[in-house]
C-alpha positions as CSV (number, residue, x, y, z in Angstrom):
1,M,14.8,-9.3,-7.8
2,V,12.0,-10.0,-5.3
3,K,9.2,-11.9,-7.0
4,P,5.8,-12.6,-5.5
5,R,5.2,-16.0,-4.1
6,V,2.9,-18.1,-6.2
7,S,2.6,-21.4,-4.3
8,R,-0.8,-22.9,-5.1
9,A,-0.6,-24.9,-1.9
10,A,-0.6,-21.7,0.2
11,Q,-3.9,-20.5,-1.2
12,W,-6.7,-20.1,1.3
13,S,-4.3,-21.2,4.0
14,L,-5.1,-18.3,6.4
15,F,-8.8,-18.3,6.1
16,A,-10.4,-21.7,6.6
17,G,-13.8,-23.0,7.8
18,C,-16.8,-20.9,8.7
19,A,-16.8,-21.0,12.5
20,S,-17.4,-17.5,13.9
21,L,-15.6,-15.5,16.6
22,L,-18.5,-13.2,17.0
23,A,-22.0,-14.5,17.7
24,S,-24.1,-13.4,14.8
25,P,-26.8,-14.7,12.4
26,A,-26.1,-15.8,8.9
27,F,-25.4,-12.8,6.8
28,A,-24.8,-12.0,3.1
29,D,-21.4,-10.4,2.7
30,D,-18.2,-12.0,4.0
31,L,-14.7,-10.9,4.8
32,R,-13.3,-12.5,1.7
33,E,-15.6,-10.5,-0.5
34,A,-14.5,-7.3,1.3
35,L,-10.8,-8.2,0.8
36,V,-11.4,-8.9,-2.9
37,M,-13.1,-5.6,-3.5
38,A,-10.4,-3.7,-1.8
39,Y,-7.8,-5.6,-3.7
40,N,-9.4,-4.6,-7.0
41,T,-10.7,-1.0,-6.3
42,N,-8.8,0.5,-3.4
43,P,-7.1,3.8,-4.6
44,T,-4.1,3.5,-2.4
45,L,-3.3,0.1,-3.8
46,Q,-4.0,1.1,-7.4
47,A,-1.7,4.1,-6.9
48,A,1.0,1.9,-5.6
49,R,0.7,-0.4,-8.6
50,A,1.0,2.6,-11.0
51,Q,4.0,3.8,-9.1
52,Q,5.6,0.4,-9.5
53,R,5.0,0.6,-13.2
54,A,6.9,3.9,-13.3
55,T,9.7,2.2,-11.4
56,D,9.8,-0.6,-14.0
57,E,10.7,2.0,-16.6
58,G,13.9,2.8,-14.9
59,V,15.4,-0.4,-16.5
60,P,14.9,0.6,-20.1
61,I,15.9,4.2,-19.3
62,A,19.2,2.9,-17.8
63,R,19.8,0.5,-20.7
64,S,19.2,3.3,-23.2
65,N,22.6,4.9,-22.3
66,G,24.4,1.9,-23.8
67,M,22.2,1.7,-26.9
68,P,23.2,3.1,-30.3
69,A,21.9,6.7,-30.9
70,A,21.1,8.4,-34.2
71,T,20.6,12.1,-34.7
72,G,19.5,14.0,-37.8
73,T,20.0,17.7,-38.4
74,A,18.6,20.0,-41.1
75,T,19.7,23.6,-41.4
76,Y,18.6,26.3,-43.9
77,T,20.7,29.5,-43.9
78,E,20.2,32.9,-45.6
79,F,23.4,35.0,-45.7
80,T,21.9,38.5,-45.2
81,T,25.2,40.5,-45.1
82,R,28.2,40.0,-47.4
83,T,31.0,42.6,-47.4
84,G,34.2,43.0,-49.5
85,S,34.6,42.7,-53.3
86,S,35.3,39.0,-53.2
87,A,32.6,38.2,-50.8
88,S,30.0,39.9,-53.0
89,T,31.0,37.9,-56.1
90,T,31.8,34.5,-54.6
91,A,30.0,34.1,-51.2
92,P,26.8,32.1,-51.4
93,A,23.4,33.7,-50.7
94,R,21.8,30.7,-49.1
95,N,22.6,27.2,-48.0
96,F,20.8,24.0,-47.0
97,D,22.6,21.4,-45.0
98,V,21.4,17.9,-43.9
99,G,23.4,15.6,-41.7
100,V,23.0,12.2,-39.9
101,Q,25.2,11.1,-37.0
102,F,25.4,7.6,-35.4
103,N,27.1,6.9,-32.1
104,V,27.5,3.4,-30.6
105,P,29.0,3.2,-27.0
106,I,31.6,0.5,-26.7
107,Y,32.9,1.0,-23.2
108,T,31.5,3.3,-20.5
109,G,33.6,2.3,-17.6
110,G,30.8,0.1,-16.2
111,S,28.4,3.0,-15.9
112,V,25.6,1.5,-18.0
113,K,26.0,-2.1,-16.7
114,N,25.8,-1.0,-13.1
115,S,23.0,1.5,-13.8
116,V,20.9,-1.3,-15.2
117,R,21.7,-3.5,-12.3
118,A,20.7,-0.7,-9.9
119,A,17.4,-0.2,-11.8
120,E,16.6,-3.9,-11.8
121,T,17.3,-4.1,-8.1
122,R,15.0,-1.1,-7.4
123,V,12.3,-2.9,-9.4
124,G,12.6,-5.8,-6.9
125,A,12.5,-3.3,-4.0
126,G,9.4,-1.7,-5.5
127,Q,7.7,-5.1,-5.9
128,A,8.4,-5.8,-2.2
129,D,7.0,-2.4,-1.3
130,L,3.9,-3.2,-3.4
131,R,3.5,-6.4,-1.4
132,G,3.8,-4.3,1.8
133,T,1.1,-1.9,0.6
134,E,-1.2,-4.8,-0.3
135,S,-0.7,-6.2,3.2
136,D,-1.3,-2.9,4.8
137,I,-4.6,-2.5,2.9
138,F,-5.7,-5.9,4.0
139,V,-4.9,-5.1,7.6
140,Q,-7.1,-2.0,7.3
141,V,-9.9,-4.0,5.7
142,V,-9.9,-6.6,8.5
143,A,-9.8,-3.9,11.2
144,A,-12.7,-2.0,9.5
145,Y,-14.7,-5.2,9.0
146,M,-14.3,-6.3,12.6
147,D,-15.0,-2.8,13.9
148,V,-18.4,-2.8,12.1
149,L,-19.2,-6.2,13.6
150,L,-18.1,-5.1,17.1
151,A,-20.0,-1.8,16.9
152,Q,-23.2,-3.5,15.7
153,E,-22.9,-6.0,18.6
154,V,-22.3,-3.1,21.1
155,V,-25.3,-1.3,19.8
156,R,-27.4,-4.5,20.1
157,L,-26.3,-5.0,23.7
158,N,-26.9,-1.4,24.7
159,R,-30.3,-1.4,23.0
160,G,-31.3,-4.5,24.9
161,N,-30.0,-2.8,28.1
162,V,-32.2,0.2,27.4
163,E,-35.2,-2.0,26.8
164,R,-34.7,-3.9,30.0
165,L,-34.2,-0.7,32.0
166,D,-37.3,0.8,30.5
167,V,-39.3,-2.2,31.6
168,N,-37.6,-2.0,35.0
169,L,-38.5,1.6,35.4
170,Q,-42.1,0.9,34.6
171,A,-42.2,-1.9,37.0
172,T,-40.6,0.2,39.7
173,R,-43.1,3.0,39.2
174,D,-46.0,0.4,39.5
175,R,-44.5,-0.9,42.7
176,F,-44.1,2.6,44.0
177,E,-47.7,3.4,43.3
178,I,-48.7,0.5,45.6
179,G,-46.2,1.5,48.2
180,D,-43.9,-1.4,47.8
181,L,-40.9,0.8,46.7
182,T,-39.8,4.3,47.5
183,R,-39.3,7.4,45.3
184,T,-35.6,6.8,45.6
185,D,-35.9,3.5,43.8
186,V,-37.8,5.2,41.0
187,A,-35.2,8.0,40.7
188,Q,-32.4,5.4,40.6
189,S,-34.1,3.4,37.8
190,D,-34.9,6.6,35.9
191,S,-31.2,7.8,36.2
192,R,-29.8,4.5,35.1
193,L,-32.2,4.5,32.1
194,A,-31.1,8.0,31.1
195,L,-27.4,6.9,31.3
196,A,-28.1,3.8,29.2
197,K,-29.8,5.9,26.5
198,G,-26.7,8.1,26.4
199,Q,-24.5,5.0,26.0
200,L,-26.7,3.8,23.2
201,R,-26.4,7.0,21.3
202,S,-22.6,6.9,21.7
203,A,-22.6,3.3,20.5
204,E,-24.7,4.2,17.5
205,A,-22.2,7.1,16.7
206,N,-19.4,4.6,16.9
207,L,-21.2,2.3,14.5
208,I,-21.7,5.1,12.0
209,A,-18.0,5.9,12.2
210,A,-17.1,2.3,11.7
211,R,-19.3,1.9,8.7
212,E,-18.0,5.1,7.1
213,R,-14.4,3.8,7.7
214,Y,-15.4,0.5,6.0
215,I,-16.7,2.4,3.0
216,Q,-13.5,4.4,2.8
217,V,-11.3,1.3,2.8
218,V,-13.4,-1.3,1.0
219,G,-15.3,1.0,-1.4
220,K,-18.9,-0.1,-0.6
221,E,-21.4,0.0,2.2
222,P,-21.2,-2.8,4.8
223,V,-24.4,-4.8,4.1
224,A,-25.2,-7.6,6.5
225,L,-21.7,-8.8,7.3
226,K,-21.0,-12.4,8.1
227,A,-18.8,-13.3,11.0
228,P,-15.2,-14.0,9.8
229,P,-13.6,-17.4,9.4
230,P,-10.9,-18.3,11.9
231,L,-7.3,-17.4,11.0
232,M,-5.0,-20.3,10.2
233,G,-1.2,-20.5,10.1
234,L,-0.6,-18.5,13.2
235,P,2.8,-19.3,14.9
236,E,3.2,-21.3,18.0
237,T,5.8,-19.0,19.5
238,A,7.1,-15.4,19.0
239,E,10.5,-16.8,18.0
240,V,9.0,-18.8,15.2
241,A,7.1,-15.7,14.0
242,V,10.3,-13.6,14.1
243,A,12.3,-16.2,12.2
244,Y,9.7,-16.3,9.4
245,A,9.4,-12.5,9.3
246,L,13.1,-12.0,8.8
247,D,12.8,-14.0,5.5
248,H,9.4,-12.8,4.3
249,N,8.5,-9.4,5.6
250,P,8.1,-7.2,2.5
251,D,9.4,-4.0,4.2
252,L,12.6,-5.8,5.2
253,L,13.0,-7.4,1.8
254,A,12.6,-4.0,0.1
255,A,15.2,-2.4,2.4
256,R,17.6,-5.1,1.5
257,E,17.1,-4.6,-2.2
258,R,17.5,-0.8,-1.9
259,S,20.8,-1.4,-0.1
260,K,22.0,-3.5,-3.0
261,A,20.9,-0.9,-5.5
262,A,22.9,1.7,-3.6
263,G,26.0,-0.4,-3.9
264,Y,25.6,-0.4,-7.7
265,D,25.2,3.4,-7.5
266,V,28.6,3.6,-6.0
267,R,30.1,1.8,-9.0
268,V,28.1,4.1,-11.4
269,A,29.6,7.1,-9.7
270,G,33.1,5.7,-9.9
271,A,32.7,5.1,-13.6
272,A,33.0,8.8,-14.2
273,R,36.7,8.5,-13.8
274,M,37.1,5.8,-16.4
275,P,37.8,6.1,-20.2
276,R,34.9,5.9,-22.6
277,V,35.1,4.5,-26.1
278,S,32.5,4.8,-28.9
279,I,32.1,4.2,-32.6
280,F,30.7,7.0,-34.6
281,A,29.7,7.5,-38.2
282,G,27.9,10.3,-40.1
283,G,27.0,11.8,-43.4
284,N,26.2,15.3,-44.7
285,Y,24.6,16.8,-47.7
286,S,24.9,20.5,-48.6
287,D,23.3,22.6,-51.3
288,Y,23.9,26.4,-52.1
289,F,21.0,26.6,-54.6
290,G,23.3,28.0,-57.4
291,T,24.4,31.0,-55.3
292,F,28.0,29.9,-54.6
293,G,30.7,31.5,-56.7
294,G,28.8,34.5,-58.1
295,A,29.5,34.8,-61.8
296,N,31.5,31.6,-61.7
297,A,28.5,29.7,-60.2
298,P,27.8,27.6,-63.3
299,L,31.4,26.3,-63.2
300,L,31.3,25.3,-59.5
301,D,29.6,22.5,-57.7
302,Q,26.6,23.8,-55.8
303,S,26.0,20.7,-53.7
304,G,28.0,18.0,-52.2
305,T,28.1,15.1,-49.8
306,S,30.5,13.8,-47.2
307,S,30.7,11.0,-44.8
308,Q,32.9,10.0,-41.9
309,A,33.5,7.1,-39.5
310,G,35.8,6.4,-36.7
311,V,36.5,5.5,-33.1
312,R,36.5,8.0,-30.3
313,A,38.1,7.6,-26.9
314,T,37.5,10.0,-24.1
315,I,39.9,9.8,-21.3
316,P,39.2,12.0,-18.2
317,L,42.3,13.6,-16.9
318,Y,41.0,16.1,-14.4
319,Q,37.4,17.1,-13.5
320,G,37.8,19.3,-10.6
321,G,37.2,16.6,-8.0
322,A,33.6,16.0,-9.1
323,P,33.9,12.2,-9.7
324,G,35.4,11.7,-6.2
325,A,32.7,13.7,-4.6
326,Q,30.0,11.9,-6.4
327,R,31.4,8.5,-5.4
328,R,31.8,9.6,-1.8
329,A,28.2,10.8,-1.8
330,A,27.0,7.5,-3.3
331,Q,28.9,5.6,-0.6
332,A,27.3,7.8,2.1
333,R,23.8,7.0,0.6
334,Q,24.7,3.3,0.6
335,D,25.7,3.6,4.2
336,A,22.4,5.3,5.0
337,T,20.5,2.4,3.3
338,M,22.5,-0.1,5.3
339,E,21.6,1.6,8.5
340,Q,18.0,1.9,7.4
341,Q,17.9,-1.8,6.8
342,I,19.0,-2.4,10.4
343,G,16.3,0.0,11.6
344,I,13.6,-1.7,9.6
345,E,14.8,-5.1,10.8
346,R,14.5,-3.8,14.4
347,A,11.0,-2.5,13.7
348,V,10.0,-5.8,12.2
349,V,11.2,-7.8,15.2
350,A,9.5,-5.4,17.6
351,N,6.3,-5.4,15.6
352,V,6.1,-9.2,15.3
353,R,6.9,-9.7,19.0
354,S,4.3,-7.0,20.1
355,A,1.7,-8.4,17.7
356,Y,2.2,-11.9,19.1
357,A,1.9,-10.6,22.7
358,Q,-1.2,-8.6,21.9
359,W,-2.7,-11.7,20.2
360,Q,-2.0,-13.9,23.2
361,A,-3.3,-11.3,25.6
362,S,-6.5,-11.0,23.6
363,L,-7.0,-14.7,23.7
364,S,-6.5,-14.7,27.4
365,L,-8.9,-11.8,27.8
366,I,-11.5,-13.7,25.8
367,T,-11.4,-16.5,28.4
368,S,-11.5,-14.2,31.4
369,S,-14.2,-12.1,29.8
370,Q,-16.3,-15.2,29.1
371,T,-15.9,-16.2,32.7
372,A,-17.0,-12.7,33.8
373,V,-20.1,-12.8,31.5
374,D,-21.1,-16.2,32.9
375,A,-20.6,-15.0,36.5
376,A,-22.4,-11.7,35.9
377,T,-25.3,-13.6,34.3
378,L,-25.7,-15.8,37.4
379,S,-25.2,-12.9,39.7
380,L,-28.0,-10.9,38.0
381,E,-30.3,-13.9,38.2
382,G,-29.5,-14.3,41.9
383,V,-30.0,-10.6,42.7
384,R,-33.3,-10.6,41.0
385,A,-34.4,-13.7,42.9
386,E,-33.2,-12.2,46.2
387,N,-35.0,-8.9,45.4
388,T,-38.3,-10.7,45.3
389,V,-37.9,-11.8,48.9
390,G,-36.6,-8.4,50.0
391,N,-33.0,-9.2,50.4
392,R,-31.8,-7.0,47.5
393,T,-32.6,-3.5,46.4
394,I,-33.5,-2.1,43.0
395,L,-30.0,-0.5,43.0
396,D,-28.5,-3.9,43.4
397,I,-30.4,-5.1,40.3
398,L,-29.3,-2.0,38.4
399,N,-25.7,-2.6,39.3
400,A,-25.8,-6.2,38.4
401,E,-27.3,-5.4,35.0
402,Q,-24.6,-2.8,34.4
403,E,-21.9,-5.3,35.3
404,L,-23.3,-7.8,32.9
405,L,-23.4,-5.3,30.1
406,S,-19.8,-4.2,30.8
407,A,-18.6,-7.8,30.7
408,Q,-20.5,-8.6,27.5
409,V,-19.0,-5.5,25.8
410,Q,-15.6,-6.5,27.0
411,L,-16.0,-10.0,25.7
412,E,-17.0,-8.8,22.2
413,T,-14.1,-6.3,22.2
414,A,-11.7,-9.0,23.2
415,R,-12.9,-11.2,20.3
416,R,-12.5,-8.3,17.9
417,N,-9.0,-7.5,19.2
418,A,-7.9,-11.1,19.1
419,Y,-8.9,-11.4,15.5
420,V,-7.3,-8.1,14.4
421,A,-4.1,-8.8,16.5
422,G,-3.8,-12.3,14.9
423,F,-4.1,-10.8,11.4
424,N,-1.7,-8.0,12.3
425,L,0.8,-10.8,13.3
426,L,0.4,-12.6,10.0
427,A,0.9,-9.3,8.2
428,A,4.1,-8.5,10.2
429,M,5.4,-12.0,9.3
430,G,4.7,-11.4,5.6
431,R,1.7,-13.8,5.3
432,A,-1.2,-11.4,4.6
433,E,-1.1,-11.0,0.9
434,A,-3.6,-11.9,-1.8
435,R,-2.1,-15.3,-2.5
436,D,-1.8,-16.1,1.2
437,L,-5.5,-15.3,1.6
438,G,-6.7,-17.2,-1.4
439,L,-8.1,-14.2,-3.2
440,D,-7.3,-15.6,-6.6
441,G,-10.9,-16.4,-7.7
442,G,-10.0,-14.1,-10.6
443,V,-6.7,-12.9,-12.1
444,L,-4.3,-11.5,-9.4
445,Y,-2.3,-8.5,-10.2
446,D,1.3,-9.6,-11.0
447,P,3.8,-6.7,-11.2
448,E,6.2,-9.0,-13.1
449,V,3.9,-8.9,-16.1
450,N,4.4,-5.2,-16.7
451,Y,8.1,-5.4,-16.0
452,D,8.5,-8.2,-18.6
453,R,6.5,-6.1,-21.0
454,V,8.6,-2.9,-20.8
455,R,12.1,-4.1,-19.9
456,G,13.2,-4.7,-23.5
457,K,11.4,-1.8,-25.2
458,V,13.7,0.3,-27.4
459,W,11.4,2.2,-29.6
460,D,11.2,6.0,-28.8
461,W,7.6,6.3,-29.8
462,S,6.3,3.4,-27.7
463,N,3.5,4.7,-25.6
464,D,0.8,3.3,-23.3
465,P,-2.8,4.3,-23.4
466,D,-3.8,7.4,-21.5
467,P,-4.3,6.5,-17.8
468,T,-7.8,5.9,-16.4
469,T,-8.8,5.4,-12.7
470,E,-9.7,1.9,-11.6
471,S,-10.6,2.6,-8.0
472,T,-14.2,3.3,-7.1
473,R,-15.6,6.5,-5.7
474,T,-17.8,6.6,-2.7
475,V,-19.6,9.9,-3.1
476,D,-22.8,8.0,-4.1
477,T,-23.0,5.8,-1.1
478,R,-25.7,6.7,1.4
479,T,-24.9,8.4,4.7
480,Q,-24.7,5.7,7.3
481,D,-26.8,5.5,10.5
482,G,-26.7,3.6,13.8
483,S,-29.5,1.2,12.9
484,I,-28.9,-2.5,13.1
485,T,-32.3,-3.7,12.1
486,S,-31.6,-3.6,8.4
487,Q,-28.1,-5.1,8.6
């Protein structure tokens, strides 16, 4: 069975330090807090945990087929029609019968044993699936967190651009009034300001969407987010990443467990052709309430008991070909799981390699974008200086400012993409779960606890409390806006 990794040395290994990837002031909420809240309240993750608890019950259900069974019956009968002379004088008018039967399976052809093994293996597959869901939620949280930070930075850059263009337009109009510039210069400045305002509105809309997505995934409003800590434990090469993923990716581990379970299913299907042996015992009590025997009733016993015990062997001789068909179907399903395992392995290899390439490309883009920002800053300063001596036009200044804004947005986007790509790489490797991220400030959810609790239960009336939701609703959160002044 696949069990969660609990190495204490691995805690907090992926998030370390407090250096930022995005330039921002000291904020209140951090990425770890967002991950913890999603871990405790995200409905998708809570539903996956509940589904795993349902999977756990497959083991006691499978084991119950090999447990002793007891059945009680009680029958009260009124004989409403009695014909013939003897029947009218001796037949009883009513009867009450009570019986108890016990049956203990001794040999089932391996059906119970392999059913239990299949159920236990599927518990392991489910636990791996739960790890995968947990990792997927964390990927979504990191992406949503970084999207909010990026959108806020883009709004800030566009807002600063609008303010500068507004000042430029006013200065251009003043110079036009004194005849230093032409109406064309004013029109160019006015047009560029209008475009900048449109870009600002679009950036604010993107910020609203990012914040609403954050609320959906995390469960609360993004309030003054801190820049994230750097990621640790990233691989040096794609080959190292793939080798690690082949042993730790939860989706691949789950596929392997499901393939094993399908192998046990084949044995269960084959057991239908095997003999079955059981021990049985029973007892009966019958009472005619003084109505048996008619006139001779006082001379006859009106009640009686009986008991029996024995060994029963059931040997299938011919079943119309059903067992063979069932076994062949189980073999085909096993074949399907084996092929699916290869398909998932292919996907894992491709995802890890592409995630590594995207991460490396984003790191390179950060370097080139930083160079572009530095160069665009110097260019803008030079164009402005040359404009004062008449060697550059207003349009040159406007173009230089737009190039600087584009380079700044590209740099912030590259930083966001590098962080998200790095986390995606860790997730594809199987290193983006709660214990990897050091989220165990409280009690972590351990699916093994519920499995250990229910695996040995044999009481028919054993129930759990009525289910209640643990995830948080977001209908009471305020509608988000594109403002960054309060963040």
